[in-house]
C-alpha positions in Angstrom: 84.9 -174.2 69.3 83.1 -177.0 71.0 80.1 -178.6 69.2 76.6 -177.6 70.4 75.6 -178.9 73.8 72.8 -181.5 73.8 69.8 -181.4 76.0 69.7 -183.4 79.2 67.9 -186.8 78.8 64.2 -186.6 79.1 62.3 -189.5 80.7 59.2 -190.7 78.9 57.0 -190.0 81.9 58.2 -186.4 81.9 58.0 -185.8 78.1 54.3 -185.1 77.9 54.5 -182.3 80.6 57.6 -180.8 78.8 55.7 -180.5 75.5 52.4 -179.3 77.1 54.2 -176.5 78.9 55.9 -175.3 75.7 54.4 -172.9 73.2 54.5 -173.7 69.5 56.6 -171.4 67.4 55.3 -170.5 63.9 57.6 -169.7 61.1 55.3 -167.9 58.7 55.8 -166.0 55.5 52.8 -163.8 56.1 53.2 -160.1 56.9 54.8 -159.6 60.3 55.6 -163.3 60.6 52.2 -164.2 62.1 50.1 -167.2 61.1 47.0 -165.1 60.2 45.8 -167.4 57.4 43.8 -170.6 57.7 45.5 -172.0 54.7 48.2 -174.6 55.1 51.2 -174.0 52.7 52.1 -177.2 50.8 55.5 -177.7 52.4 57.2 -180.6 50.6 60.3 -181.0 52.7 62.0 -179.7 55.9 65.6 -180.0 57.2 67.6 -178.9 60.3 71.2 -177.8 59.9 73.7 -180.0 61.9 73.9 -177.6 64.8 70.1 -176.8 64.8 70.9 -173.1 64.2 69.0 -173.2 60.9 65.8 -174.8 59.7 64.8 -175.0 56.0 61.5 -175.6 54.3 60.5 -175.9 50.6 57.2 -174.8 49.1 56.5 -175.1 45.4 59.7 -173.8 43.6 60.9 -171.9 46.7 63.2 -172.7 49.6 63.4 -170.6 52.7 65.9 -170.9 55.6 64.9 -169.8 59.0 66.8 -168.9 62.2 64.6 -170.5 65.0 66.1 -168.1 67.5 64.9 -165.2 65.3 61.6 -166.4 63.8 60.7 -163.1 62.1 60.5 -163.3 58.3 63.1 -160.5 57.9 65.7 -162.7 59.6 65.1 -165.6 57.1 66.9 -166.3 53.8 65.3 -167.2 50.5 67.4 -169.4 48.3 67.0 -168.2 44.7 68.4 -169.1 41.3 68.5 -165.8 39.5 67.7 -167.5 36.2 64.6 -169.3 37.6 62.9 -166.8 39.9 62.8 -169.4 42.7 65.2 -172.0 43.9 64.2 -174.4 41.1 62.4 -174.0 37.8 59.8 -176.6 38.9 58.5 -178.2 42.1 61.2 -178.8 44.8 60.9 -182.4 45.9 63.5 -182.7 48.7 66.0 -180.5 50.6 68.6 -181.6 53.2 71.4 -180.0 55.1 74.9 -181.5 55.0 75.5 -183.4 58.2 79.0 -182.0 58.7 79.1 -178.5 57.1 76.9 -175.9 58.8 74.9 -174.0 56.2 75.4 -176.2 53.2 72.0 -177.3 51.9 71.2 -179.6 48.9 68.0 -179.7 46.9 66.4 -181.5 44.0 63.2 -181.3 42.1 61.0 -181.9 39.1 63.3 -179.8 36.9 65.9 -182.6 37.1 68.5 -180.5 38.9 70.4 -181.1 42.1 71.7 -177.9 43.6 73.9 -177.0 46.6 73.4 -173.8 48.5 75.9 -171.9 50.8 73.4 -170.6 53.3 74.5 -167.6 55.4 71.8 -166.1 57.5 71.1 -162.3 57.4 72.9 -160.6 60.2 75.5 -163.4 60.6 79.2 -162.8 60.5 79.5 -164.1 56.9 78.3 -162.7 53.6 75.9 -164.6 51.3 77.2 -166.9 48.7 75.8 -164.6 46.0 73.1 -162.1 45.7 72.1 -159.8 48.5 72.2 -160.8 52.2 70.7 -157.6 53.4 67.7 -158.2 55.8 64.6 -156.6 54.5 60.8 -157.1 55.0 61.0 -160.4 53.1 64.3 -161.5 54.4 67.6 -161.9 52.5 68.4 -163.9 49.4 71.2 -166.4 48.7 72.3 -167.8 45.3 73.3 -171.4 44.5 76.9 -172.6 45.1 76.8 -175.4 42.5 74.4 -177.5 40.4 74.2 -180.8 38.4 71.7 -181.8 35.8 70.3 -185.3 36.5 68.6 -186.0 33.2 65.2 -186.8 34.8 63.1 -185.7 37.7 64.8 -185.7 41.1 62.8 -187.8 43.6 65.0 -188.1 46.8 68.4 -187.2 48.1 70.4 -188.1 51.1 73.9 -187.1 52.3 76.6 -189.7 53.1 77.4 -189.4 56.9 80.8 -187.9 56.2 79.3 -185.1 54.2 81.5 -185.5 51.1 78.9 -186.9 48.7 75.2 -186.7 48.0 73.1 -189.6 46.8 70.3 -188.5 44.5 67.5 -190.7 43.1 65.7 -190.0 39.9 62.0 -190.9 39.2 63.2 -193.5 36.6 65.2 -195.3 39.4 68.6 -194.1 38.3 70.7 -193.3 41.3 73.6 -190.7 41.2 76.4 -190.2 43.8 77.4 -186.5 43.6 80.8 -185.7 45.1 81.1 -182.2 46.4 84.8 -182.2 47.4 85.9 -180.1 44.4 85.4 -176.6 45.8 87.3 -173.4 45.9 87.7 -173.8 49.7 88.2 -176.8 52.0 85.1 -178.1 53.6 84.5 -176.4 57.0 83.8 -178.6 60.0 80.8 -177.8 62.2 83.1 -177.7 65.2 84.5 -174.5 63.9 81.1 -172.8 63.9 78.9 -171.3 66.6 75.3 -170.0 66.4 75.2 -170.4 62.6 78.3 -168.3 62.0 81.2 -169.5 59.8 84.9 -169.6 60.5 85.5 -168.1 57.0 83.7 -165.2 55.3 84.5 -166.5 51.8 81.7 -168.0 49.7 81.9 -171.7 48.8 81.6 -172.7 45.2 81.4 -176.4 44.1 82.0 -178.5 41.0 79.7 -181.5 41.4 81.2 -184.8 40.2 78.7 -187.6 39.3 79.1 -191.4 39.6 76.3 -193.8 38.6 75.3 -195.9 41.7 72.1 -197.5 40.3 71.6 -200.9 41.9 69.9 -204.0 40.4 66.2 -203.7 41.0 64.4 -206.8 42.3 61.5 -205.3 44.3 59.8 -202.6 42.2 60.7 -199.0 42.1 62.7 -197.3 44.8 60.8 -194.7 46.8 63.6 -193.5 49.1 67.1 -194.3 50.3 69.0 -193.5 53.4 72.5 -194.3 54.7 73.4 -196.3 57.8 75.2 -194.4 60.5 78.5 -195.8 59.3 77.8 -195.0 55.7 78.8 -198.5 54.7 75.2 -199.6 54.1 72.3 -198.1 52.2 68.6 -198.7 53.0 66.2 -198.6 50.1 62.4 -198.6 50.4 60.5 -200.2 47.5 57.2 -200.2 45.7 56.6 -203.9 46.6 57.3 -203.5 50.4 60.7 -205.0 51.3 63.5 -202.7 52.3 66.8 -203.7 50.6 70.1 -203.2 52.4 72.9 -202.5 50.0 76.6 -202.4 50.5 78.0 -199.0 49.8 79.6 -198.0 47.4 79.5 -201.4 45.6 75.6 -201.3 45.7 75.5 -205.1 46.1 72.5 -206.3 48.0 73.4 -207.9 51.4 70.1 -208.2 53.1 66.3 -207.8 52.6 64.0 -206.7 55.4 60.6 -208.1 54.6 58.9 -205.4 56.5 55.6 -204.7 54.7 53.5 -206.0 51.8 52.8 -202.7 50.3 54.9 -199.6 49.4 57.5 -198.6 52.0 58.2 -194.9 51.9 60.5 -194.0 54.8 63.5 -195.7 56.5 65.9 -194.3 59.1 68.5 -195.8 61.5 68.4 -194.7 65.1 71.3 -192.4 66.1 72.3 -195.2 68.5 72.3 -197.7 65.7 70.2 -200.3 67.5 67.0 -199.8 65.5 65.9 -199.2 62.0 62.4 -197.6 61.6 60.3 -198.2 58.4 57.1 -196.4 57.4 54.7 -197.7 54.8 51.5 -197.2 52.9 49.8 -199.8 55.2 49.8 -196.9 57.8 52.2 -198.9 60.0 55.7 -198.2 61.4 57.9 -201.2 62.2 61.0 -201.0 64.4 63.7 -203.6 63.6 66.6 -204.7 65.9 69.8 -204.3 63.9 71.5 -207.2 65.8 68.8 -209.8 65.1 66.9 -208.1 62.3 63.7 -209.1 64.0 60.8 -206.7 64.3 60.6 -205.5 67.9 57.6 -203.2 67.6 54.8 -202.5 65.2 53.3 -199.0 65.7 49.7 -198.9 64.5 48.3 -195.5 65.6 48.1 -194.1 62.1 45.3 -194.5 59.5 47.2 -193.2 56.4 50.5 -193.8 54.7 53.6 -193.1 56.7 56.0 -191.1 54.5 58.4 -189.5 56.9 60.3 -190.6 60.0 62.6 -188.9 62.5 64.4 -190.1 65.6 65.3 -187.8 68.4 69.0 -187.0 68.8 69.4 -189.6 71.6 67.4 -192.3 69.8 64.8 -192.4 72.6 61.8 -191.1 70.6 60.3 -191.3 67.1 57.8 -189.1 65.2 56.3 -189.6 61.8 54.7 -187.6 59.0 51.5 -189.4 57.8 49.5 -186.8 55.9 49.2 -186.1 52.2 50.8 -182.9 50.9 48.1 -180.2 50.6 45.4 -182.4 52.1 43.4 -182.3 55.3 42.6 -186.0 55.1 44.3 -188.3 57.6 45.3 -188.3 61.3 45.3 -185.0 63.2 47.9 -184.8 65.9 51.5 -185.8 65.9 52.3 -189.0 67.8 55.6 -189.3 69.8 56.7 -192.9 70.4 59.1 -194.2 72.9 61.5 -196.4 70.9 62.6 -199.0 73.4 59.0 -199.9 74.5 57.0 -198.9 71.4 54.7 -196.9 73.6 52.8 -193.9 72.4 53.9 -191.4 75.1 52.4 -188.1 73.8 50.3 -186.7 71.0 50.9 -183.1 70.0 47.7 -181.3 68.9 47.6 -180.2 65.3 44.9 -178.6 63.1 45.7 -180.8 60.1 47.6 -184.1 59.6 51.3 -183.8 59.9 53.0 -184.2 56.5 56.7 -183.8 57.5 58.3 -183.9 60.9 61.9 -183.6 62.1 63.5 -183.6 65.6 66.0 -180.9 66.4 69.6 -182.4 66.3 70.3 -181.5 69.9 67.1 -180.6 71.6 63.7 -182.2 72.4 61.9 -180.1 69.9 60.2 -181.0 66.6 59.7 -179.0 63.4 56.6 -180.1 61.5 54.6 -179.1 58.5 50.9 -179.4 57.6 49.2 -176.8 59.7 48.0 -173.3 58.7 50.6 -170.5 58.6 53.8 -172.4 57.9 56.4 -174.4 59.7 55.9 -175.0 63.4 58.4 -175.9 66.1 57.0 -177.6 69.3 58.7 -178.8 72.5 61.1 -177.3 75.1 63.3 -175.8 72.4 65.4 -173.6 74.7 66.1 -176.2 77.4 69.6 -177.5 77.6 
């Protein structure tokens, strides 16, 4: 089947109206799926699947996967390790969907484990990887499809663009490349899926193969890493401020972006490849031209550390997470920037600061965390 259709381009003068005319969708774990509480769950990480049919969020030791088209709790799936009670034995730090395989999610946390999950939504054509997939009042459950012990706390993880390996960083700055190609089934391409359903009903099981990819450290601890669009370079944020560009897989440094003088936390390349965005503890976002490696724009509308960045699918817009987990301190409202001009084109009203934000992979819609009730999706989600 053909890949999901992308939304029509949305001009920056029309974006504010499109967002103002849309109603926020709340994905809540409270009874009946309504955001009846004034408390904001401490969501540590969020991730869309490559088609946008699934949205995952992690809270404490738990991971829940939602179907945005069916936001009721009973249509969601909880990822659970039967030996732990939750997804991990301790706090989950990061989750991320594989960019090529619909329904394959990776996670890491304070328990020092990296796990992959074969996510099949309740009511879909495929069965769960393990455990029960029956939809009940609390949704279904899915067991892990593979795991690897890191040896220290997991801090960040990112998929290679081809979806065959996962880069995982430990808190002590050791970096592992985990290959997932040893499985009981060939990897399924997302072009063989539609609406979150799978071409095969068999459950995937993985043997995770580790290779040490720890680079030489020259600029303090690594806070986060992300691949370039080609997968041939790796961007690493640091405690001292510079962002180091490594060749991959040799991990030899090839360039240093002297972006900020304090901690840099987030770095992402635009889907078009023409910009790299960097967020830092100085509350700024800088946008760098990848041809000249000059800073084209400095976005200074935040007053707290920028820890998360996300480009829209067409590279035209950028959002950030600049709130502290579990805290109401910081900027309220979610700023949407126009990348080419650096203009702030719209601010989405929020109750609390936005901690994590992520554009839908094919729509002008944003999932974000930080507000009471749970995850929220804002924007013209259904418009193609």
